[in-house]
Structures are given as C-alpha cells and as structure tokens.
PDB file of N, CA, C and O in Angstrom:
ATOM      1  N   UNK A   1     270.484 -66.854-131.886  1.00  0.00           N
ATOM      2  CA  UNK A   1     271.904 -66.300-131.298  1.00  0.00           C
ATOM      3  C   UNK A   1     272.491 -67.349-131.601  1.00  0.00           C
ATOM      4  O   UNK A   1     271.972 -68.443-131.823  1.00  0.00           O
ATOM      5  N   UNK A   2     273.955 -66.976-131.633  1.00  0.00           N
ATOM      6  CA  UNK A   2     274.829 -67.977-131.590  1.00  0.00           C
ATOM      7  C   UNK A   2     275.874 -67.453-130.692  1.00  0.00           C
ATOM      8  O   UNK A   2     276.170 -66.260-130.628  1.00  0.00           O
ATOM      9  N   UNK A   3     276.521 -68.562-129.875  1.00  0.00           N
ATOM     10  CA  UNK A   3     277.510 -68.576-128.829  1.00  0.00           C
ATOM     11  C   UNK A   3     279.026 -68.683-129.452  1.00  0.00           C
ATOM     12  O   UNK A   3     279.280 -69.425-130.401  1.00  0.00           O
ATOM     13  N   UNK A   4     279.777 -68.043-128.953  1.00  0.00           N
ATOM     14  CA  UNK A   4     281.321 -67.888-129.358  1.00  0.00           C
ATOM     15  C   UNK A   4     282.128 -67.829-128.266  1.00  0.00           C
ATOM     16  O   UNK A   4     281.762 -67.397-127.173  1.00  0.00           O
ATOM     17  N   UNK A   5     283.357 -68.303-128.550  1.00  0.00           N
ATOM     18  CA  UNK A   5     284.351 -68.723-127.561  1.00  0.00           C
ATOM     19  C   UNK A   5     285.141 -67.267-127.498  1.00  0.00           C
ATOM     20  O   UNK A   5     285.584 -66.835-126.434  1.00  0.00           O
ATOM     21  N   UNK A   6     285.252 -66.645-128.605  1.00  0.00           N
ATOM     22  CA  UNK A   6     286.016 -65.429-128.487  1.00  0.00           C
ATOM     23  C   UNK A   6     285.831 -64.536-129.759  1.00  0.00           C
ATOM     24  O   UNK A   6     285.063 -64.882-130.657  1.00  0.00           O
ATOM     25  N   UNK A   7     286.496 -63.472-129.806  1.00  0.00           N
ATOM     26  CA  UNK A   7     286.335 -62.562-131.028  1.00  0.00           C
ATOM     27  C   UNK A   7     287.178 -63.332-132.449  1.00  0.00           C
ATOM     28  O   UNK A   7     286.877 -63.123-133.625  1.00  0.00           O
ATOM     29  N   UNK A   8     287.950 -63.974-132.106  1.00  0.00           N
ATOM     30  CA  UNK A   8     288.399 -64.777-133.053  1.00  0.00           C
ATOM     31  C   UNK A   8     287.658 -65.729-133.760  1.00  0.00           C
ATOM     32  O   UNK A   8     287.536 -65.940-134.966  1.00  0.00           O
ATOM     33  N   UNK A   9     287.091 -66.371-132.557  1.00  0.00           N
ATOM     34  CA  UNK A   9     285.889 -67.374-133.089  1.00  0.00           C
ATOM     35  C   UNK A   9     284.725 -66.735-133.936  1.00  0.00           C
ATOM     36  O   UNK A   9     284.261 -67.447-134.827  1.00  0.00           O
ATOM     37  N   UNK A  10     284.225 -65.532-133.770  1.00  0.00           N
ATOM     38  CA  UNK A  10     283.374 -64.815-134.299  1.00  0.00           C
ATOM     39  C   UNK A  10     283.911 -64.662-135.757  1.00  0.00           C
ATOM     40  O   UNK A  10     283.259 -64.947-136.762  1.00  0.00           O
ATOM     41  N   UNK A  11     285.072 -64.219-135.742  1.00  0.00           N
ATOM     42  CA  UNK A  11     285.978 -63.842-137.224  1.00  0.00           C
ATOM     43  C   UNK A  11     285.831 -65.248-138.025  1.00  0.00           C
ATOM     44  O   UNK A  11     285.105 -65.342-139.015  1.00  0.00           O
ATOM     45  N   UNK A  12     286.472 -66.168-137.584  1.00  0.00           N
ATOM     46  CA  UNK A  12     286.494 -67.309-138.312  1.00  0.00           C
ATOM     47  C   UNK A  12     285.270 -67.870-138.755  1.00  0.00           C
ATOM     48  O   UNK A  12     285.206 -68.375-139.876  1.00  0.00           O
ATOM     49  N   UNK A  13     284.043 -67.826-137.804  1.00  0.00           N
ATOM     50  CA  UNK A  13     282.654 -68.214-138.167  1.00  0.00           C
ATOM     51  C   UNK A  13     281.998 -67.367-139.505  1.00  0.00           C
ATOM     52  O   UNK A  13     281.472 -67.910-140.477  1.00  0.00           O
ATOM     53  N   UNK A  14     282.172 -65.859-139.295  1.00  0.00           N
ATOM     54  CA  UNK A  14     282.012 -65.226-140.112  1.00  0.00           C
ATOM     55  C   UNK A  14     282.403 -65.197-141.665  1.00  0.00           C
ATOM     56  O   UNK A  14     281.677 -64.791-142.572  1.00  0.00           O
ATOM     57  N   UNK A  15     283.823 -65.759-141.796  1.00  0.00           N
ATOM     58  CA  UNK A  15     284.277 -66.029-142.818  1.00  0.00           C
ATOM     59  C   UNK A  15     284.340 -67.237-143.278  1.00  0.00           C
ATOM     60  O   UNK A  15     284.946 -67.293-144.348  1.00  0.00           O
ATOM     61  N   UNK A  16     283.884 -68.399-142.819  1.00  0.00           N
ATOM     62  CA  UNK A  16     283.699 -69.762-143.126  1.00  0.00           C
ATOM     63  C   UNK A  16     282.000 -69.604-143.951  1.00  0.00           C
ATOM     64  O   UNK A  16     281.684 -70.019-145.066  1.00  0.00           O
ATOM     65  N   UNK A  17     281.342 -69.036-143.174  1.00  0.00           N
ATOM     66  CA  UNK A  17     279.793 -68.851-143.566  1.00  0.00           C
ATOM     67  C   UNK A  17     279.537 -67.625-144.749  1.00  0.00           C
ATOM     68  O   UNK A  17     278.491 -67.510-145.388  1.00  0.00           O
ATOM     69  N   UNK A  18     280.829 -66.675-144.893  1.00  0.00           N
ATOM     70  CA  UNK A  18     280.402 -65.570-145.690  1.00  0.00           C
ATOM     71  C   UNK A  18     279.254 -64.798-145.254  1.00  0.00           C
ATOM     72  O   UNK A  18     278.199 -64.522-145.825  1.00  0.00           O
ATOM     73  N   UNK A  19     279.711 -64.514-144.101  1.00  0.00           N
ATOM     74  CA  UNK A  19     278.444 -63.617-143.124  1.00  0.00           C
ATOM     75  C   UNK A  19     278.922 -62.627-142.814  1.00  0.00           C
ATOM     76  O   UNK A  19     280.081 -62.611-142.399  1.00  0.00           O
ATOM     77  N   UNK A  20     278.138 -61.440-142.924  1.00  0.00           N
ATOM     78  CA  UNK A  20     278.842 -60.082-142.131  1.00  0.00           C
ATOM     79  C   UNK A  20     278.847 -60.017-140.601  1.00  0.00           C
ATOM     80  O   UNK A  20     278.028 -60.665-139.947  1.00  0.00           O
ATOM     81  N   UNK A  21     279.495 -59.468-140.203  1.00  0.00           N
ATOM     82  CA  UNK A  21     279.697 -59.624-138.716  1.00  0.00           C
ATOM     83  C   UNK A  21     278.501 -58.602-138.156  1.00  0.00           C
ATOM     84  O   UNK A  21     278.585 -57.387-138.335  1.00  0.00           O
ATOM     85  N   UNK A  22     277.296 -59.266-137.409  1.00  0.00           N
ATOM     86  CA  UNK A  22     276.592 -58.508-136.674  1.00  0.00           C
ATOM     87  C   UNK A  22     276.820 -57.927-135.249  1.00  0.00           C
ATOM     88  O   UNK A  22     277.906 -57.355-135.148  1.00  0.00           O
ATOM     89  N   UNK A  23     276.263 -57.934-134.428  1.00  0.00           N
ATOM     90  CA  UNK A  23     276.357 -57.365-133.399  1.00  0.00           C
ATOM     91  C   UNK A  23     276.591 -58.232-132.131  1.00  0.00           C
ATOM     92  O   UNK A  23     275.670 -59.015-131.894  1.00  0.00           O
ATOM     93  N   UNK A  24     277.554 -58.247-131.341  1.00  0.00           N
ATOM     94  CA  UNK A  24     278.239 -59.151-130.179  1.00  0.00           C
ATOM     95  C   UNK A  24     277.979 -58.562-128.927  1.00  0.00           C
ATOM     96  O   UNK A  24     278.132 -57.347-128.810  1.00  0.00           O
ATOM     97  N   UNK A  25     277.580 -59.297-127.903  1.00  0.00           N
ATOM     98  CA  UNK A  25     277.522 -59.071-126.645  1.00  0.00           C
ATOM     99  C   UNK A  25     278.003 -60.289-125.847  1.00  0.00           C
ATOM    100  O   UNK A  25     277.934 -61.474-126.175  1.00  0.00           O
ATOM    101  N   UNK A  26     278.544 -59.703-124.643  1.00  0.00           N
ATOM    102  CA  UNK A  26     279.124 -60.861-123.746  1.00  0.00           C
ATOM    103  C   UNK A  26     277.691 -61.518-123.144  1.00  0.00           C
ATOM    104  O   UNK A  26     276.562 -61.083-123.366  1.00  0.00           O
ATOM    105  N   UNK A  27     278.063 -62.724-122.294  1.00  0.00           N
ATOM    106  CA  UNK A  27     277.057 -63.240-121.485  1.00  0.00           C
ATOM    107  C   UNK A  27     276.775 -62.195-120.637  1.00  0.00           C
ATOM    108  O   UNK A  27     275.601 -61.849-120.767  1.00  0.00           O
ATOM    109  N   UNK A  28     277.409 -61.525-119.784  1.00  0.00           N
ATOM    110  CA  UNK A  28     276.877 -60.648-118.740  1.00  0.00           C
ATOM    111  C   UNK A  28     276.035 -59.718-119.364  1.00  0.00           C
ATOM    112  O   UNK A  28     274.884 -59.563-118.958  1.00  0.00           O
ATOM    113  N   UNK A  29     276.562 -58.979-120.462  1.00  0.00           N
ATOM    114  CA  UNK A  29     275.547 -58.071-121.342  1.00  0.00           C
ATOM    115  C   UNK A  29     274.182 -58.847-121.608  1.00  0.00           C
ATOM    116  O   UNK A  29     273.081 -58.348-121.374  1.00  0.00           O
ATOM    117  N   UNK A  30     274.379 -60.134-122.129  1.00  0.00           N
ATOM    118  CA  UNK A  30     273.232 -60.503-122.297  1.00  0.00           C
ATOM    119  C   UNK A  30     271.991 -60.741-121.208  1.00  0.00           C
ATOM    120  O   UNK A  30     270.777 -60.730-121.410  1.00  0.00           O
ATOM    121  N   UNK A  31     272.658 -60.935-120.120  1.00  0.00           N
ATOM    122  CA  UNK A  31     271.940 -61.301-119.016  1.00  0.00           C
ATOM    123  C   UNK A  31     271.451 -59.774-118.533  1.00  0.00           C
ATOM    124  O   UNK A  31     270.275 -59.505-118.286  1.00  0.00           O
ATOM    125  N   UNK A  32     272.341 -59.008-118.460  1.00  0.00           N
ATOM    126  CA  UNK A  32     271.584 -57.605-118.116  1.00  0.00           C
ATOM    127  C   UNK A  32     270.655 -57.080-118.801  1.00  0.00           C
ATOM    128  O   UNK A  32     269.861 -56.304-118.269  1.00  0.00           O
ATOM    129  N   UNK A  33     270.571 -57.460-120.317  1.00  0.00           N
ATOM    130  CA  UNK A  33     269.686 -57.055-121.338  1.00  0.00           C
ATOM    131  C   UNK A  33     268.241 -57.579-121.047  1.00  0.00           C
ATOM    132  O   UNK A  33     267.172 -56.969-121.017  1.00  0.00           O
ATOM    133  N   UNK A  34     268.583 -59.092-120.811  1.00  0.00           N
ATOM    134  CA  UNK A  34     267.281 -59.490-120.321  1.00  0.00           C
ATOM    135  C   UNK A  34     266.832 -59.054-119.279  1.00  0.00           C
ATOM    136  O   UNK A  34     265.653 -58.740-119.441  1.00  0.00           O
ATOM    137  N   UNK A  35     267.230 -58.850-118.151  1.00  0.00           N
ATOM    138  CA  UNK A  35     266.820 -58.387-116.798  1.00  0.00           C
ATOM    139  C   UNK A  35     266.101 -56.838-117.255  1.00  0.00           C
ATOM    140  O   UNK A  35     264.897 -56.647-117.088  1.00  0.00           O
ATOM    141  N   UNK A  36     266.818 -56.013-117.719  1.00  0.00           N
ATOM    142  CA  UNK A  36     266.285 -54.581-118.271  1.00  0.00           C
ATOM    143  C   UNK A  36     264.990 -54.736-118.906  1.00  0.00           C
ATOM    144  O   UNK A  36     263.922 -54.255-118.525  1.00  0.00           O
ATOM    145  N   UNK A  37     265.262 -55.632-120.152  1.00  0.00           N
ATOM    146  CA  UNK A  37     264.167 -55.887-121.155  1.00  0.00           C
ATOM    147  C   UNK A  37     262.784 -56.459-120.671  1.00  0.00           C
ATOM    148  O   UNK A  37     261.739 -56.013-121.145  1.00  0.00           O
ATOM    149  N   UNK A  38     262.790 -57.507-119.668  1.00  0.00           N
ATOM    150  CA  UNK A  38     261.910 -58.187-119.233  1.00  0.00           C
ATOM    151  C   UNK A  38     261.458 -58.033-117.828  1.00  0.00           C
ATOM    152  O   UNK A  38     260.502 -58.634-117.338  1.00  0.00           O
ATOM    153  N   UNK A  39     262.183 -57.223-117.250  1.00  0.00           N
ATOM    154  CA  UNK A  39     261.633 -56.907-115.546  1.00  0.00           C
ATOM    155  C   UNK A  39     260.341 -56.925-115.220  1.00  0.00           C
ATOM    156  O   UNK A  39     259.903 -57.633-114.313  1.00  0.00           O
ATOM    157  N   UNK A  40     259.565 -56.078-115.998  1.00  0.00           N
ATOM    158  CA  UNK A  40     258.383 -55.631-115.750  1.00  0.00           C
ATOM    159  C   UNK A  40     257.250 -56.284-116.433  1.00  0.00           C
ATOM    160  O   UNK A  40     256.098 -56.005-116.098  1.00  0.00           O
ATOM    161  N   UNK A  41     257.536 -57.256-117.502  1.00  0.00           N
ATOM    162  CA  UNK A  41     256.946 -57.746-118.421  1.00  0.00           C
ATOM    163  C   UNK A  41     255.501 -58.419-117.918  1.00  0.00           C
ATOM    164  O   UNK A  41     254.552 -58.387-118.702  1.00  0.00           O
ATOM    165  N   UNK A  42     255.378 -58.911-116.852  1.00  0.00           N
ATOM    166  CA  UNK A  42     254.187 -59.549-115.993  1.00  0.00           C
ATOM    167  C   UNK A  42     253.332 -58.746-115.405  1.00  0.00           C
ATOM    168  O   UNK A  42     252.266 -59.184-114.972  1.00  0.00           O
ATOM    169  N   UNK A  43     253.684 -57.426-115.303  1.00  0.00           N
ATOM    170  CA  UNK A  43     253.276 -56.326-114.398  1.00  0.00           C
ATOM    171  C   UNK A  43     251.857 -56.062-115.279  1.00  0.00           C
ATOM    172  O   UNK A  43     251.782 -56.154-116.504  1.00  0.00           O
ATOM    173  N   UNK A  44     250.774 -55.719-114.383  1.00  0.00           N
ATOM    174  CA  UNK A  44     249.362 -55.205-115.142  1.00  0.00           C
ATOM    175  C   UNK A  44     249.567 -53.947-115.575  1.00  0.00           C
ATOM    176  O   UNK A  44     248.782 -53.612-116.462  1.00  0.00           O
ATOM    177  N   UNK A  45     250.553 -52.932-115.169  1.00  0.00           N
ATOM    178  CA  UNK A  45     250.849 -51.771-115.831  1.00  0.00           C
ATOM    179  C   UNK A  45     251.876 -51.851-116.668  1.00  0.00           C
ATOM    180  O   UNK A  45     252.445 -50.780-116.876  1.00  0.00           O
ATOM    181  N   UNK A  46     252.364 -52.959-117.312  1.00  0.00           N
ATOM    182  CA  UNK A  46     253.540 -53.187-118.276  1.00  0.00           C
ATOM    183  C   UNK A  46     252.967 -52.384-119.819  1.00  0.00           C
ATOM    184  O   UNK A  46     251.824 -52.567-120.237  1.00  0.00           O
ATOM    185  N   UNK A  47     253.931 -51.537-120.498  1.00  0.00           N
ATOM    186  CA  UNK A  47     253.515 -51.126-121.707  1.00  0.00           C
ATOM    187  C   UNK A  47     255.148 -51.262-122.439  1.00  0.00           C
ATOM    188  O   UNK A  47     256.217 -51.100-121.849  1.00  0.00           O
ATOM    189  N   UNK A  48     255.006 -51.497-123.428  1.00  0.00           N
ATOM    190  CA  UNK A  48     256.081 -51.528-124.486  1.00  0.00           C
ATOM    191  C   UNK A  48     257.237 -50.286-124.295  1.00  0.00           C
ATOM    192  O   UNK A  48     256.836 -49.145-124.063  1.00  0.00           O
ATOM    193  N   UNK A  49     258.153 -50.468-124.364  1.00  0.00           N
ATOM    194  CA  UNK A  49     259.443 -49.307-124.442  1.00  0.00           C
ATOM    195  C   UNK A  49     259.177 -48.309-125.459  1.00  0.00           C
ATOM    196  O   UNK A  49     258.861 -48.620-126.607  1.00  0.00           O
ATOM    197  N   UNK A  50     259.279 -47.323-125.125  1.00  0.00           N
ATOM    198  CA  UNK A  50     259.311 -46.343-126.527  1.00  0.00           C
ATOM    199  C   UNK A  50     260.771 -46.546-127.083  1.00  0.00           C
ATOM    200  O   UNK A  50     261.567 -46.913-126.218  1.00  0.00           O
ATOM    201  N   UNK A  51     261.253 -46.392-128.273  1.00  0.00           N
ATOM    202  CA  UNK A  51     262.228 -46.461-128.868  1.00  0.00           C
ATOM    203  C   UNK A  51     263.311 -45.515-128.007  1.00  0.00           C
ATOM    204  O   UNK A  51     264.355 -46.067-127.660  1.00  0.00           O
ATOM    205  N   UNK A  52     263.169 -44.573-127.768  1.00  0.00           N
ATOM    206  CA  UNK A  52     264.139 -43.798-126.721  1.00  0.00           C
ATOM    207  C   UNK A  52     264.440 -44.506-125.470  1.00  0.00           C
ATOM    208  O   UNK A  52     265.551 -44.452-124.943  1.00  0.00           O
ATOM    209  N   UNK A  53     263.444 -45.172-124.993  1.00  0.00           N
ATOM    210  CA  UNK A  53     263.586 -45.920-123.936  1.00  0.00           C
ATOM    211  C   UNK A  53     264.504 -47.032-124.173  1.00  0.00           C
ATOM    212  O   UNK A  53     265.585 -47.210-123.614  1.00  0.00           O
ATOM    213  N   UNK A  54     263.884 -47.849-125.174  1.00  0.00           N
ATOM    214  CA  UNK A  54     264.749 -48.994-125.373  1.00  0.00           C
ATOM    215  C   UNK A  54     266.213 -48.609-125.615  1.00  0.00           C
ATOM    216  O   UNK A  54     267.072 -49.224-124.984  1.00  0.00           O
ATOM    217  N   UNK A  55     266.626 -47.502-126.602  1.00  0.00           N
ATOM    218  CA  UNK A  55     267.716 -47.176-126.991  1.00  0.00           C
ATOM    219  C   UNK A  55     268.593 -47.129-125.521  1.00  0.00           C
ATOM    220  O   UNK A  55     269.667 -47.703-125.336  1.00  0.00           O
ATOM    221  N   UNK A  56     267.940 -46.392-124.642  1.00  0.00           N
ATOM    222  CA  UNK A  56     268.695 -46.027-123.417  1.00  0.00           C
ATOM    223  C   UNK A  56     269.235 -47.227-122.921  1.00  0.00           C
ATOM    224  O   UNK A  56     270.425 -47.443-122.693  1.00  0.00           O
ATOM    225  N   UNK A  57     268.152 -48.102-122.746  1.00  0.00           N
ATOM    226  CA  UNK A  57     268.421 -49.378-122.244  1.00  0.00           C
ATOM    227  C   UNK A  57     269.603 -50.088-122.828  1.00  0.00           C
ATOM    228  O   UNK A  57     270.451 -50.576-122.080  1.00  0.00           O
ATOM    229  N   UNK A  58     269.686 -50.158-123.970  1.00  0.00           N
ATOM    230  CA  UNK A  58     270.959 -50.426-124.961  1.00  0.00           C
ATOM    231  C   UNK A  58     272.160 -49.941-124.522  1.00  0.00           C
ATOM    232  O   UNK A  58     273.121 -50.607-124.134  1.00  0.00           O
ATOM    233  N   UNK A  59     272.063 -48.739-124.602  1.00  0.00           N
ATOM    234  CA  UNK A  59     273.220 -47.816-124.026  1.00  0.00           C
ATOM    235  C   UNK A  59     273.613 -48.126-122.589  1.00  0.00           C
ATOM    236  O   UNK A  59     274.801 -48.131-122.266  1.00  0.00           O
ATOM    237  N   UNK A  60     272.823 -48.335-121.884  1.00  0.00           N
ATOM    238  CA  UNK A  60     273.380 -48.432-120.326  1.00  0.00           C
ATOM    239  C   UNK A  60     273.822 -49.790-120.331  1.00  0.00           C
ATOM    240  O   UNK A  60     274.418 -49.954-119.267  1.00  0.00           O
ATOM    241  N   UNK A  61     273.828 -50.876-121.016  1.00  0.00           N
ATOM    242  CA  UNK A  61     274.464 -52.061-121.039  1.00  0.00           C
ATOM    243  C   UNK A  61     275.864 -51.843-121.791  1.00  0.00           C
ATOM    244  O   UNK A  61     276.821 -52.588-121.582  1.00  0.00           O
ATOM    245  N   UNK A  62     275.903 -50.831-122.624  1.00  0.00           N
ATOM    246  CA  UNK A  62     277.184 -50.799-123.294  1.00  0.00           C
ATOM    247  C   UNK A  62     277.009 -51.319-124.923  1.00  0.00           C
ATOM    248  O   UNK A  62     278.003 -51.484-125.630  1.00  0.00           O
ATOM    249  N   UNK A  63     275.849 -51.515-125.340  1.00  0.00           N
ATOM    250  CA  UNK A  63     275.547 -51.885-126.848  1.00  0.00           C
ATOM    251  C   UNK A  63     275.447 -50.589-127.372  1.00  0.00           C
ATOM    252  O   UNK A  63     274.491 -49.877-127.064  1.00  0.00           O
ATOM    253  N   UNK A  64     276.173 -50.273-127.997  1.00  0.00           N
ATOM    254  CA  UNK A  64     276.288 -48.867-128.804  1.00  0.00           C
ATOM    255  C   UNK A  64     276.726 -49.273-130.348  1.00  0.00           C
ATOM    256  O   UNK A  64     277.005 -50.454-130.554  1.00  0.00           O
ATOM    257  N   UNK A  65     276.781 -48.498-131.239  1.00  0.00           N
ATOM    258  CA  UNK A  65     276.989 -48.763-132.594  1.00  0.00           C
ATOM    259  C   UNK A  65     276.084 -48.818-133.675  1.00  0.00           C
ATOM    260  O   UNK A  65     274.909 -48.635-133.358  1.00  0.00           O
ATOM    261  N   UNK A  66     276.354 -49.053-135.043  1.00  0.00           N
ATOM    262  CA  UNK A  66     275.179 -49.019-136.179  1.00  0.00           C
ATOM    263  C   UNK A  66     274.231 -50.190-135.613  1.00  0.00           C
ATOM    264  O   UNK A  66     273.020 -50.000-135.498  1.00  0.00           O
ATOM    265  N   UNK A  67     274.871 -51.475-135.246  1.00  0.00           N
ATOM    266  CA  UNK A  67     273.994 -52.503-135.242  1.00  0.00           C
ATOM    267  C   UNK A  67     273.038 -52.346-134.227  1.00  0.00           C
ATOM    268  O   UNK A  67     271.873 -52.680-134.440  1.00  0.00           O
ATOM    269  N   UNK A  68     273.481 -51.759-132.872  1.00  0.00           N
ATOM    270  CA  UNK A  68     272.461 -51.445-131.742  1.00  0.00           C
ATOM    271  C   UNK A  68     271.247 -50.357-131.983  1.00  0.00           C
ATOM    272  O   UNK A  68     270.184 -50.394-131.365  1.00  0.00           O
ATOM    273  N   UNK A  69     271.613 -49.310-133.060  1.00  0.00           N
ATOM    274  CA  UNK A  69     270.702 -48.486-133.385  1.00  0.00           C
ATOM    275  C   UNK A  69     269.439 -48.776-133.708  1.00  0.00           C
ATOM    276  O   UNK A  69     269.288 -49.560-134.645  1.00  0.00           O
ATOM    277  N   UNK A  70     268.198 -48.215-133.008  1.00  0.00           N
ATOM    278  CA  UNK A  70     267.090 -48.559-133.172  1.00  0.00           C
ATOM    279  C   UNK A  70     266.474 -47.795-134.146  1.00  0.00           C
ATOM    280  O   UNK A  70     266.843 -46.623-134.091  1.00  0.00           O
ATOM    281  N   UNK A  71     265.570 -48.058-135.123  1.00  0.00           N
ATOM    282  CA  UNK A  71     265.082 -47.058-135.928  1.00  0.00           C
ATOM    283  C   UNK A  71     263.526 -46.653-135.552  1.00  0.00           C
ATOM    284  O   UNK A  71     262.605 -47.355-135.133  1.00  0.00           O
ATOM    285  N   UNK A  72     263.583 -45.474-135.815  1.00  0.00           N
ATOM    286  CA  UNK A  72     262.145 -44.893-135.240  1.00  0.00           C
ATOM    287  C   UNK A  72     261.247 -45.029-135.838  1.00  0.00           C
ATOM    288  O   UNK A  72     261.431 -44.723-137.017  1.00  0.00           O
ATOM    289  N   UNK A  73     259.993 -45.460-135.542  1.00  0.00           N
ATOM    290  CA  UNK A  73     258.991 -46.040-136.303  1.00  0.00           C
ATOM    291  C   UNK A  73     258.176 -44.964-136.996  1.00  0.00           C
ATOM    292  O   UNK A  73     258.092 -43.896-136.389  1.00  0.00           O
ATOM    293  N   UNK A  74     257.560 -45.069-138.169  1.00  0.00           N
ATOM    294  CA  UNK A  74     256.933 -43.872-138.814  1.00  0.00           C
ATOM    295  C   UNK A  74     255.634 -43.919-138.471  1.00  0.00           C
ATOM    296  O   UNK A  74     255.040 -44.950-138.157  1.00  0.00           O
ATOM    297  N   UNK A  75     255.158 -42.804-138.523  1.00  0.00           N
ATOM    298  CA  UNK A  75     253.594 -42.669-138.200  1.00  0.00           C
ATOM    299  C   UNK A  75     252.746 -42.493-139.331  1.00  0.00           C
ATOM    300  O   UNK A  75     252.995 -41.522-140.046  1.00  0.00           O
ATOM    301  N   UNK A  76     251.734 -43.284-139.656  1.00  0.00           N
ATOM    302  CA  UNK A  76     251.194 -43.232-140.905  1.00  0.00           C
ATOM    303  C   UNK A  76     249.643 -42.656-140.699  1.00  0.00           C
ATOM    304  O   UNK A  76     248.907 -42.503-141.674  1.00  0.00           O
TER     305      UNK A  76
END
C-alpha cells in the first residue's frame, strides 16, 4: 500500500516508475473497508465472506470499477 497526497501525486508516481495506475481509495474508505472486512474476524462463528458478500462490501464503500471487481473462484 502506498499513501499519496493527491490524485496528481498518484499520476506523477505512476509516470516516474512506469507503473499502471491501480485502484485508489481515500483514508476514510480504507478505514471503512477495514471495519467491514475485519469486524467479526475474532468471532467463533466467523467464516470467510463469499465473493458476492465481499463484492457488496466493496460497493457499499464506493469501491467500484474493474480494479475492485473480484473474480469468482472456479470449482474443481
């Protein structure tokens, strides 16, 4: 994870290091994501989120677009 001051800072960093731009989120979104993702992690009833549940959590925080799209796992 990298922290940037602004969208312009992200663009300059990507250009300097010749890296494609990935997903970005604000600090408040990061905090909300951490709360959503780990809120019940220590519960004895904890189970991993399904892909649709995880996708809904990302969407509820405003994280949308190709970068934030989770792949469905294939059953073998």
